[in-house]
Residue, then its C-alpha position, 0 to 999 in steps of 0.5 A: m493518437k495520444n503521446i505518452l512518456c513513461i518513467c521509472s527510477a524505483f529500481k536499480n535500472s531506470l526505465i524510460a519509454c515513449s509511444l509517440n505518434g504510434k511509434e515506440f522508443f525505449a531506453q534503460y540506464n543504471s540508477d546510480a548516485s548520479c540519477s538525479e543529475t542524469m534523469l532529465v538528460n535521459v528523458n530529453d535524449i529519448l524525446k530527441k530520438a523521437e523528434i518530439s518536444l515535451e509540449e507534445i506529450d499528452e500523458i506521463a506515467v511514473v512508477v510511484g513505488p514501492g522501491s528506492f525511496t530516492g529514485i521514486r522522489i527523483a521521478l516524481a519531482l521531475v514529472k511534477g516539474f513538467s506539470l508546472a510548465l505543461n498544465k494539460i498533462r495528465f498522469i498515470a501512477v504505476s505500482s511497482l508490484k502490479l507492473l511486476a505482476f503484469s510483466e509476468r502475466q504477459k510472459s507466462r499467461c499465468n492467472d495466479i501470481l504473487a509479486i514480491m519485493d524485499g522491504l528489508s529489515g524482515h519486511y516484504f512488499v507483496c501483491e497478489y494477482h488472481n484472474g484479472e484482479f489485484s489484492v491490496e499491496q501490503c508491507i508484511c512481516e516475515d511470519k506472514f510472508l512465509s505463510l503467504l509464500s507457502t500457498n503461492k506456486n508462482s511467486v516472482f521478484i524483479e530481476g536485479e533487485t534483492e533476491v527472494k527465496d523460492s521465487k522466480a526472477v522476472k525482468i521488467t523492460p521498458k516495453d513492459l512499462l509502456d504496455f502497462s501504462l498504455y493499458l492503464s491509460s486505455k482504462g481511464y486511470l488518469i490523475s492530476q498532479n496533486e493526486l500523484l503521490p509516492n507509495y512507499l508502503r513503509l517508512s524510509q530509513a531517515e524516518e525510522s531513525l527519527l522515530e528511534s531517536k524519539k524513543q530514546k528521548q521520551d516515552f514513545y509507542s509505535i504502531n505496526e502489524m502484529t507478529e505471532a509473538d504478540i498473540d499473548d499480549v493481544y489475548s490479555i488485552s482482549f479478555e480485559a476489554f471485552n470479557l469474552e470467556s469463550a475467547s482463546k489464544n488459539m482463536i486469536r492465532d487462527e485469526f492472525h493467520s487468516e487471509f482476510k483478518k489483520f491486526f495492528v498493535a501499539k507497543e511501548n518498549k516491546e510491550v503491546i499496549g493496544f490493538l486494532t483488528f479489521m477484516l479486508l474484503s473486496g476493497e473495503v475494510e470492516l473495523l472489528d475491534i479497538a482495545v487499549k490496555k488499562g493504565y494506557q487509556d485516555k492517552g490517545i492510543g485508540s485515536k492513533l490506531l484508528e489513524h494508522l488504519i485510515s493511512f493504511c486504507k489511503a495507501n492501499n486504495i481502500k474504498n470505505i471503512f465500515l464498523e458497528v458500534n453500540v448506540n449507547n457507547k457514546k465515547a466510541i461514537t464521539l471518536y468515530k465522528k471525529y474521523d468523519f464516520k457517518q451513520v448509514s444504518i441501524r440494527k435493532k436489538y443487535y446485542r445480547n442486552l438488546d441494545d441497537a447497533l449503529i452502522l458507520k461508514k467512512d469514505i476514503l480517497w482511492f484509485i480502482t485496483k482492478y487493472f485487467a479485464 
């Protein structure tokens, strides 16, 4: 029987749980300013209570976020320190949002759950659970959040964390953490120390401050998820880039509110200067368009939008990115090859002018997100 140690310091209450020689042990503490000093002591206390040494632990599960930036770093630093001394240990990366959904599923047996955490500054971390499968975890703006909330009857947030309106508070216990970790272990979701990474879903306050200081010192553009206020600018750039006479602002507005289609926008001084749009289906992304405003082209903005998409995929466990590109669009093909896209197929006479379309694919490092059978 495996011995497993579970640690969470991503919330206001730190959780520690163990399953040791078939027996279960639990502890819960306040994640205050001294958490970095007391976490190791608290882990040592529960191991003493269980009368087992760290060397006898087979697996360590740790909550990697989203949540407290400091708390997540403390837990990851601690368990990675353990790995230096104990090479045999394997790790389980536990998502805060999926742990929340699991806890609610165990209590209510509900098959449709929207797990929510307040990301502050008008952003929300969300993950949907439906009949045994999770959606991709996302950090979304308030417009998208309110739209999503209106279509979900069973929305939940973590008890003790920032309250989310029209949602139910769910208490996450050390027992919930242990049960979810044991489930993941039984399904083989084990990773190495090098694969154990934080899942913040957004920049920390320090990183946002650094970006803000860069804005003040030099010309600087940011990349974020599109909001409804950006629709006019995106329409103008789209019309300019693709000359689509049939395109309309209402079409873009409908796509913005689509469950499956998403936009990233590059902005300079609140003005949209480029955008990227993609479809998200079944753990894969189809890149649809990248466009940059005239006057800002050939400045690397398209590359930065593509890099942002790749980072999004890595952070959200996406398997692959697919796209189609005109065989004669050498500039675009060069860009995609730079980011390791490979040709997997060709569609003959695909475009109106009878040009062929190349189908390109990029593989992403990923972890499977289907947790419940």
